[in-house]
C-alpha positions as CSV (number, residue, x, y, z in Angstrom):
1,X,13.2,4.9,-43.5
2,X,10.9,2.7,-45.5
3,X,7.4,3.9,-46.5
4,X,6.2,3.4,-42.9
5,X,8.3,2.3,-39.9
6,X,9.6,-1.1,-40.5
7,X,8.5,-3.2,-37.4
8,X,11.3,-4.3,-35.3
9,X,12.4,-7.9,-35.3
10,X,12.4,-8.2,-31.5
11,X,11.8,-11.8,-30.6
12,X,9.6,-11.7,-27.5
13,X,9.1,-15.2,-26.1
14,X,9.9,-18.8,-27.0
15,X,8.6,-19.1,-30.5
16,X,10.0,-15.7,-31.5
17,X,6.9,-13.6,-31.9
18,X,7.6,-10.9,-34.5
19,X,6.2,-7.4,-34.5
20,X,5.0,-7.4,-38.1
21,X,1.5,-6.4,-39.1
22,X,-0.1,-7.8,-42.2
23,X,-2.0,-6.1,-45.0
24,X,-4.6,-6.9,-47.6
25,X,-3.7,-4.2,-50.0
26,X,-1.2,-4.4,-52.9
27,X,-2.2,-1.7,-55.4
28,X,-0.1,0.7,-57.3
29,X,0.7,4.2,-56.0
30,X,2.8,6.9,-57.6
31,X,5.6,8.2,-55.4
32,X,5.9,11.9,-54.8
33,X,8.5,13.9,-56.6
34,X,8.3,16.8,-54.2
35,X,11.4,15.9,-52.2
36,X,9.7,15.2,-48.9
37,X,7.4,12.3,-49.7
38,X,4.3,14.2,-48.7
39,X,2.4,13.5,-51.9
40,X,2.7,9.8,-51.5
41,X,2.1,9.8,-47.8
42,X,-1.1,11.9,-48.1
43,X,-2.6,9.6,-50.6
44,X,-5.3,7.5,-48.8
45,X,-5.6,5.4,-51.9
46,X,-2.0,4.2,-51.6
47,X,-1.2,0.9,-49.8
48,X,0.5,3.0,-47.1
49,X,-2.6,5.1,-46.5
50,X,-5.1,2.3,-46.5
51,X,-3.1,0.0,-44.2
52,X,-2.5,2.7,-41.7
53,X,-6.1,3.8,-41.8
54,X,-7.1,0.2,-40.9
55,X,-4.4,-0.4,-38.3
56,X,-3.6,2.9,-36.7
57,X,-5.1,1.7,-33.4
58,X,-2.3,-0.9,-33.3
59,X,0.6,1.4,-33.6
60,X,2.4,3.0,-30.7
61,X,5.3,5.1,-31.9
62,X,5.1,3.5,-35.3
63,X,5.4,-0.2,-34.2
64,X,4.0,-2.6,-31.7
65,X,6.1,-2.3,-28.7
66,X,7.0,-5.3,-26.6
67,X,4.7,-4.1,-23.8
68,X,1.8,-3.9,-26.3
69,X,2.5,-7.5,-27.5
70,X,2.5,-8.7,-23.9
71,X,-1.0,-7.2,-23.4
72,X,-2.5,-9.5,-25.9
73,X,0.0,-12.4,-25.6
74,X,-0.2,-12.6,-21.8
75,X,1.9,-15.1,-19.9
76,X,3.2,-18.1,-21.8
77,X,5.6,-20.8,-20.6
78,X,9.3,-20.2,-21.4
79,X,11.7,-23.0,-21.9
80,X,13.9,-23.5,-18.8
81,X,17.0,-23.7,-21.1
82,X,16.3,-20.5,-22.9
83,X,19.5,-18.4,-22.6
84,X,18.2,-14.8,-22.6
85,X,15.3,-12.6,-21.7
86,X,12.9,-10.5,-23.7
87,X,14.5,-8.5,-26.6
88,X,18.0,-9.5,-25.5
89,X,19.0,-11.5,-28.7
90,X,18.3,-11.5,-32.4
91,X,17.4,-15.3,-32.2
92,X,15.8,-17.5,-29.7
93,X,18.5,-19.7,-28.2
94,X,18.1,-23.0,-26.2
95,X,21.0,-24.6,-24.3
96,X,21.0,-28.3,-25.3
97,X,23.8,-29.4,-23.0
98,X,27.4,-30.4,-23.5
99,X,28.2,-27.0,-24.9
100,X,25.7,-27.1,-27.7
101,X,23.0,-24.5,-28.4
102,X,20.0,-24.4,-30.8
103,X,19.2,-21.0,-32.4
104,X,15.8,-20.4,-34.0
105,X,14.2,-17.3,-35.6
106,X,11.2,-16.4,-37.7
107,X,10.7,-13.4,-39.9
108,X,8.1,-12.4,-42.6
109,X,8.2,-10.1,-45.6
110,X,4.8,-8.5,-45.7
111,X,4.8,-4.7,-45.5
112,X,7.7,-4.4,-47.9
113,X,5.5,-6.1,-50.5
114,X,2.3,-4.4,-49.7
115,X,3.9,-0.9,-49.8
116,X,5.8,-1.9,-53.0
117,X,9.1,-1.2,-51.5
118,X,10.0,-4.6,-53.1
119,X,8.5,-4.7,-56.5
120,X,10.7,-7.5,-58.0
121,X,9.7,-10.9,-56.7
122,X,13.4,-11.9,-56.7
123,X,14.0,-9.3,-54.0
124,X,11.0,-10.6,-52.0
125,X,12.4,-14.1,-52.0
126,X,16.0,-13.0,-51.3
127,X,15.0,-10.9,-48.4
128,X,12.7,-13.6,-46.9
129,X,15.8,-15.9,-46.6
130,X,18.2,-13.1,-45.7
131,X,16.1,-11.7,-42.8
132,X,16.2,-15.1,-40.9
133,X,19.7,-15.9,-41.8
134,X,20.9,-12.5,-40.5
135,X,19.2,-13.2,-37.1
136,X,21.2,-16.5,-36.9
137,X,24.4,-14.6,-37.9
138,X,23.9,-12.1,-35.1
139,X,24.1,-14.8,-32.5
140,X,27.0,-16.6,-34.3
141,X,25.0,-19.6,-35.3
142,X,25.8,-22.0,-38.1
143,X,22.6,-22.4,-40.1
144,X,21.1,-25.9,-40.3
145,X,18.4,-24.8,-42.8
146,X,15.4,-22.7,-43.5
147,X,11.7,-23.5,-43.4
148,X,9.7,-21.4,-45.9
149,X,6.0,-20.4,-45.9
150,X,4.5,-18.7,-48.9
151,X,1.0,-17.4,-49.0
152,X,0.5,-15.8,-52.4
153,X,-1.9,-13.1,-53.3
154,X,-4.5,-14.5,-55.6
155,X,-3.3,-12.5,-58.7
156,X,0.4,-13.5,-58.1
157,X,1.3,-15.3,-61.3
158,X,3.3,-18.5,-61.7
159,X,6.2,-16.6,-63.2
160,X,6.3,-14.2,-60.2
161,X,6.2,-17.2,-57.8
162,X,9.1,-18.8,-59.6
163,X,11.1,-15.6,-59.6
164,X,10.5,-15.2,-55.8
165,X,11.8,-18.7,-55.2
166,X,14.8,-18.0,-57.4
167,X,15.6,-15.1,-55.0
168,X,15.1,-17.3,-52.0
169,X,17.4,-20.0,-53.3
170,X,20.1,-17.5,-54.4
171,X,20.2,-16.1,-50.8
172,X,20.3,-19.6,-49.3
173,X,23.1,-20.6,-51.7
174,X,25.1,-17.5,-50.8
175,X,24.9,-18.6,-47.1
176,X,25.5,-22.3,-47.9
177,X,22.1,-23.1,-46.3
178,X,19.6,-25.8,-47.4
179,X,15.8,-25.4,-47.7
180,X,14.3,-27.9,-45.2
181,X,10.7,-27.6,-46.3
182,X,7.7,-25.4,-45.8
183,X,4.1,-24.5,-46.5
184,X,2.1,-22.7,-49.1
185,X,-1.4,-21.3,-49.7
186,X,-3.3,-18.3,-50.9
187,X,-4.1,-15.0,-49.1
188,X,-5.5,-11.5,-49.7
189,X,-1.9,-10.3,-49.7
190,X,1.4,-12.0,-50.3
191,X,3.2,-13.2,-47.1
192,X,6.6,-14.8,-47.3
193,X,7.9,-16.2,-44.0
194,X,11.2,-17.8,-43.2
195,X,12.1,-19.9,-40.1
196,X,15.8,-20.2,-39.6
197,X,17.5,-22.9,-37.5
198,X,21.1,-23.0,-36.5
199,X,23.5,-24.3,-33.9
200,X,26.5,-23.0,-31.8
201,X,29.2,-25.0,-30.2
202,X,30.1,-22.2,-27.8
203,X,27.8,-19.7,-26.0
204,X,26.0,-17.6,-28.6
205,X,26.3,-13.8,-28.9
206,X,23.5,-11.6,-27.6
207,X,22.7,-7.9,-27.5
208,X,24.0,-7.7,-23.9
209,X,27.6,-7.0,-22.7
210,X,28.5,-3.5,-23.8
211,X,30.6,-1.6,-21.3
212,X,32.0,2.0,-21.2
213,X,35.4,2.0,-23.0
214,X,34.3,-0.6,-25.6
215,X,34.3,0.1,-29.3
216,X,31.3,-0.2,-31.6
217,X,32.0,-1.7,-35.0
218,X,30.1,-2.7,-38.1
219,X,30.8,-5.6,-40.5
220,X,30.5,-3.6,-43.8
221,X,29.1,-0.5,-45.5
222,X,25.6,0.8,-44.9
223,X,23.1,3.0,-46.7
224,X,21.5,1.0,-49.5
225,X,18.6,-0.1,-47.3
226,X,17.6,3.4,-46.2
227,X,18.2,4.8,-49.7
228,X,15.9,2.2,-51.2
229,X,13.2,3.4,-48.7
230,X,13.8,7.0,-49.6
231,X,13.6,6.1,-53.3
232,X,10.2,4.6,-52.9
233,X,9.0,7.8,-51.2
234,X,10.7,10.3,-53.5
235,X,11.4,8.5,-56.7
236,X,14.7,8.4,-58.6
237,X,14.5,10.7,-61.7
238,X,18.3,10.4,-62.2
239,X,18.1,6.6,-62.1
240,X,21.0,6.4,-59.7
241,X,19.7,3.5,-57.6
242,X,18.0,0.3,-58.7
243,X,16.1,-2.2,-56.7
244,X,18.5,-5.0,-57.8
245,X,21.4,-3.0,-56.2
246,X,19.9,-3.9,-52.9
247,X,21.0,-7.5,-52.2
248,X,22.2,-7.5,-48.6
249,X,24.1,-10.6,-47.6
250,X,23.5,-12.3,-44.2
251,X,26.9,-12.0,-42.4
252,X,26.9,-15.7,-41.4
253,X,30.7,-16.2,-41.8
254,X,31.4,-13.1,-39.8
255,X,29.0,-14.1,-37.1
256,X,30.7,-17.5,-36.7
257,X,34.1,-15.9,-36.4
258,X,33.0,-13.1,-34.0
259,X,31.3,-15.6,-31.7
260,X,34.6,-17.4,-31.1
261,X,36.7,-14.2,-30.4
262,X,37.1,-13.4,-26.7
263,X,37.2,-9.6,-27.3
264,X,33.6,-9.5,-28.8
265,X,31.0,-8.4,-26.2
266,X,27.7,-8.4,-28.1
267,X,26.1,-8.3,-31.6
268,X,22.9,-7.2,-33.3
269,X,22.0,-7.0,-36.9
270,X,21.1,-3.7,-38.5
271,X,18.0,-4.9,-40.3
272,X,16.0,-1.9,-38.8
273,X,18.6,0.7,-39.6
274,X,21.8,1.8,-37.9
275,X,20.3,4.4,-35.6
276,X,17.6,2.0,-34.4
277,X,20.2,-0.7,-33.8
278,X,22.5,1.6,-31.8
279,X,19.5,2.9,-29.8
280,X,18.5,-0.6,-28.8
281,X,22.1,-1.6,-27.8
282,X,22.5,1.6,-25.7
283,X,19.2,1.2,-24.0
284,X,19.6,-2.5,-23.2
285,X,23.1,-2.0,-21.9
286,X,22.5,1.3,-20.2
287,X,25.4,3.0,-21.9
288,X,26.1,6.1,-24.0
289,X,28.0,6.3,-27.3
290,X,30.3,8.7,-29.1
291,X,29.7,8.2,-32.8
292,X,32.5,9.2,-35.2
293,X,30.9,10.0,-38.5
294,X,32.9,8.8,-41.5
295,X,31.6,8.7,-45.1
296,X,33.7,5.6,-45.8
297,X,31.0,3.7,-44.0
298,X,28.6,4.6,-46.8
299,X,27.8,2.5,-49.9
300,X,28.8,4.7,-52.8
301,X,25.4,4.2,-54.6
302,X,23.5,5.3,-51.5
303,X,25.6,8.4,-51.2
304,X,25.2,9.2,-54.9
305,X,21.4,8.8,-54.5
306,X,21.3,11.2,-51.6
307,X,23.4,13.8,-53.4
308,X,21.3,13.5,-56.6
309,X,18.1,14.0,-54.5
310,X,19.8,16.7,-52.3
311,X,19.3,14.7,-49.2
312,X,21.7,15.1,-46.3
313,X,24.0,12.1,-46.0
314,X,23.4,11.6,-42.2
315,X,19.8,10.9,-43.1
316,X,21.0,7.4,-44.0
317,X,21.6,6.8,-40.3
318,X,17.9,7.1,-39.5
319,X,16.3,5.1,-42.2
320,X,14.4,2.1,-40.7
321,X,15.0,-0.2,-43.7
322,X,18.4,-1.5,-43.0
323,X,21.5,-3.2,-44.5
324,X,21.7,-6.4,-42.4
325,X,25.2,-5.7,-41.2
326,X,26.3,-6.9,-37.8
327,X,26.9,-4.2,-35.3
328,X,29.2,-5.5,-32.6
329,X,30.7,-4.3,-29.3
330,X,34.5,-5.0,-29.0
331,X,36.8,-4.6,-26.0
332,X,39.1,-1.7,-27.0
333,X,42.3,-3.6,-26.2
334,X,41.2,-6.5,-28.4
335,X,40.1,-4.3,-31.4
336,X,43.3,-4.9,-33.5
337,X,43.1,-8.7,-33.1
338,X,39.4,-8.8,-33.9
339,X,39.9,-6.7,-37.0
340,X,42.6,-9.1,-38.2
341,X,40.1,-12.0,-37.8
342,X,37.2,-10.1,-39.4
343,X,38.5,-8.0,-42.3
344,X,36.4,-5.0,-43.3
345,X,35.2,-4.2,-39.8
346,X,34.4,-0.5,-39.6
347,X,34.8,1.4,-36.3
348,X,31.7,3.5,-35.6
349,X,32.6,5.0,-32.2
350,X,33.3,4.5,-28.5
351,X,30.9,3.4,-25.7
352,X,30.5,5.9,-22.9
353,X,28.8,5.9,-19.5
354,X,25.1,6.3,-19.8
355,X,25.2,9.8,-18.2
356,X,27.4,11.0,-21.1
357,X,24.5,10.4,-23.6
358,X,24.9,9.9,-27.3
359,X,27.0,12.2,-29.5
360,X,28.2,12.4,-33.1
361,X,31.3,14.1,-34.4
362,X,32.9,14.3,-37.8
363,X,36.0,15.7,-39.6
364,X,34.0,18.7,-40.9
365,X,31.7,19.4,-37.9
366,X,31.9,19.6,-34.1
367,X,30.7,17.2,-31.6
368,X,26.9,17.4,-30.9
369,X,24.2,15.4,-29.3
370,X,22.4,12.9,-31.5
371,X,19.0,11.3,-30.9
372,X,19.2,7.7,-32.2
373,X,15.5,7.4,-31.2
374,X,14.5,10.3,-33.5
375,X,12.5,8.2,-36.0
376,X,12.1,4.9,-34.1
377,X,10.5,6.5,-31.1
378,X,8.3,9.0,-33.1
379,X,4.6,8.7,-33.3
380,X,3.7,7.4,-36.8
381,X,0.1,6.4,-36.4
382,X,-1.4,8.6,-39.2
383,X,-0.4,9.8,-42.6
384,X,0.2,13.4,-41.5
385,X,2.3,12.1,-38.6
386,X,4.5,10.1,-40.9
387,X,5.0,13.1,-43.2
388,X,6.0,15.2,-40.2
389,X,8.5,12.6,-39.0
390,X,10.1,12.3,-42.5
391,X,10.4,16.0,-42.9
392,X,11.7,16.4,-39.3
393,X,14.3,13.7,-39.9
394,X,15.6,15.4,-43.1
395,X,15.9,18.8,-41.2
396,X,17.6,17.1,-38.3
397,X,20.1,15.3,-40.5
398,X,21.0,18.4,-42.4
399,X,21.7,20.2,-39.1
400,X,24.1,17.4,-37.9
401,X,26.8,18.4,-40.4
402,X,26.7,22.1,-39.8
């Protein structure tokens, strides 16, 4: 969970409208050391407090829901070759004909800067590129390039701008993706936006296709994203976790391979946290899920941070600042062959009929129901509400393992 709920990257209509709000505040605030984040969250002088005070009328359950966007967006023409409906894919996809598809996506880094979740400009640039590249990876697209828009806060120095661009270029280099061009200017707060373009030579992956009996998998370990959000709220007196430890890699190569495997049903990136991702997939596909908790999923540094701060490890499931892994549905009978093609794939659980609900079990605790919508669906339109959600999440997570 970042300082406030991280708005979902649900692309709504052609053009990929994002549910991100902007802010004009970028001042320092001291995180609470109390263990629950309440000191920081109650501070109306903090970026979090001022932004929420200005925008609380825009939030419904913490983020602008698709229905809320449609209220102000209204009806707009959709391209006749668009391959999916609202919220059904991480990228917008157009069928070009002859088995070719164009994938496009747009994403901005705004709140993460305003709330000082990202304090190193290198992280800001890295994440601007990674967010869009990860959306392309989730549909299995090969990136053509990235367009970059940078609107800098007036006191952002030349050295900071250079470091942000260093981060952007490093993430692009890791994904073998060129920078195509962009736009720049000044603003009351720094906004970094990436537009990713990619192509597929077979039908792209989407969020749809899960069926009871399938297996849910993830392309790597998780936990650093949520832990970084917790760190911003609670501090890190033991210095277990550093911001530079958080450098998620867009899973472009894995996405390309997964798209071409017949046993893969669907995919979505975990940019908004694992619980939120699983909740979206279950809701869209009208299925349940039996999650099998395994600490081997967890990044060791994230686990060490939680232990140092006496936070329950399952709390990492609910953090809404994610790790940009791909969460994929795989036909059970094809699991072995898919794992041979995509090494490092972790099995999270099994898809159930919707009536079975969502459960979690572990080696040290019995099966129990789990609410993947615990944080994502909670009301977070005021500072006291956010404090209550965070405290409730910690209590709920501690109870899971009992």
